[in-house]
C-alpha positions in Angstrom: 51.9 130.6 110.5 53.7 128.3 113.0 51.4 127.0 115.8 53.6 125.4 118.5 53.5 125.7 122.3 57.0 124.2 122.9 59.7 126.9 122.7 62.4 124.5 121.5 60.3 123.0 118.8 59.1 126.4 117.8 62.7 127.8 117.5 63.9 124.8 115.5 60.9 125.0 113.0 61.2 128.8 112.8 64.9 128.5 112.0 64.3 125.9 109.3 61.5 128.0 107.7 63.5 131.3 107.8 66.5 129.6 106.3 64.2 128.6 103.4 63.3 132.3 103.0 60.0 132.3 104.7 58.6 134.9 107.0 57.2 133.2 110.1 54.5 134.3 112.5 54.3 132.1 115.6 51.4 131.5 118.1 51.3 129.1 121.0 47.8 127.5 120.8 45.0 126.6 118.5 42.7 129.5 119.6 45.3 132.0 118.6 45.8 130.2 115.3 42.1 130.5 114.6 42.2 134.2 115.3 45.3 134.8 113.2 43.9 133.0 110.2 40.7 135.0 110.4 42.7 138.3 110.5 45.6 137.6 108.2 46.5 135.8 105.0 49.1 133.1 105.3 50.7 130.9 102.7 50.5 127.9 105.0 49.9 126.8 108.6 52.1 124.4 110.4 49.9 123.2 113.3 51.0 121.2 116.4 48.4 118.8 117.7 48.8 118.8 121.4 48.6 122.3 122.8 46.9 124.1 125.7 43.7 126.1 125.4 42.7 124.5 122.0 44.4 121.6 120.3 45.5 121.7 116.7 42.9 119.4 115.4 40.0 121.4 116.8 41.7 124.6 115.5 42.0 123.0 112.1 38.3 122.1 112.1 37.2 125.6 113.1 39.5 127.2 110.5 37.9 125.0 107.8 34.4 125.7 109.1 35.1 129.4 108.7 35.8 128.7 105.0 39.5 129.4 105.2 41.4 127.4 102.7 45.0 128.0 103.7 47.1 124.8 103.5 47.4 123.3 107.0 50.0 120.8 107.8 49.8 119.0 111.1 53.1 118.8 113.1 53.2 116.0 115.7 55.4 113.4 117.4 52.4 111.1 117.3 52.9 109.2 114.1 50.1 106.7 114.6 47.8 106.1 111.6 44.8 107.1 113.8 46.3 110.5 114.4 47.0 110.9 110.6 43.4 109.9 109.9 42.0 112.4 112.5 44.2 115.1 111.0 42.8 114.5 107.5 39.2 114.4 108.8 39.8 117.7 110.6 40.7 119.2 107.3 44.5 119.1 107.3 46.3 119.0 103.9 49.2 117.0 105.2 51.1 115.5 108.1 54.7 116.1 109.3 56.3 114.2 112.1 58.5 115.7 114.8 61.3 116.1 115.0 60.8 117.8 111.7 62.9 116.3 108.9 64.5 119.1 106.8 63.9 117.3 103.5 60.2 116.7 104.3 59.7 120.3 105.3 61.4 121.4 102.1 59.0 119.2 100.1 56.0 120.9 101.8 57.5 124.3 101.2 58.0 123.5 97.5 54.5 122.2 97.2 53.0 125.3 98.8 55.2 127.6 96.7 54.2 125.9 93.5 50.6 126.7 94.1 51.1 130.4 94.8 
């Protein structure tokens, strides 16, 4: 599940993921992400932080409170340690900076695939 409100960022990430052989479902805010993770099984969630309606950290907290254990990787241009710490406290499994680096995304995909 790709959670991203910016169309350009969404298209770039989707292309990278699809080129890696992944099937991608995209939503544009944290509230939709919470709903999708409750209804469907995903191998992973790539979650933007700053979005309308519900931000990614709040969505991550709610997903974890619901007992959903899907790997969640935060995607953000905000690379400050404080944001990384907040992501971890919200329940995120990892942190990817934007623009997404192909090699870092490949590492995350490999890590997720190895646990399937």
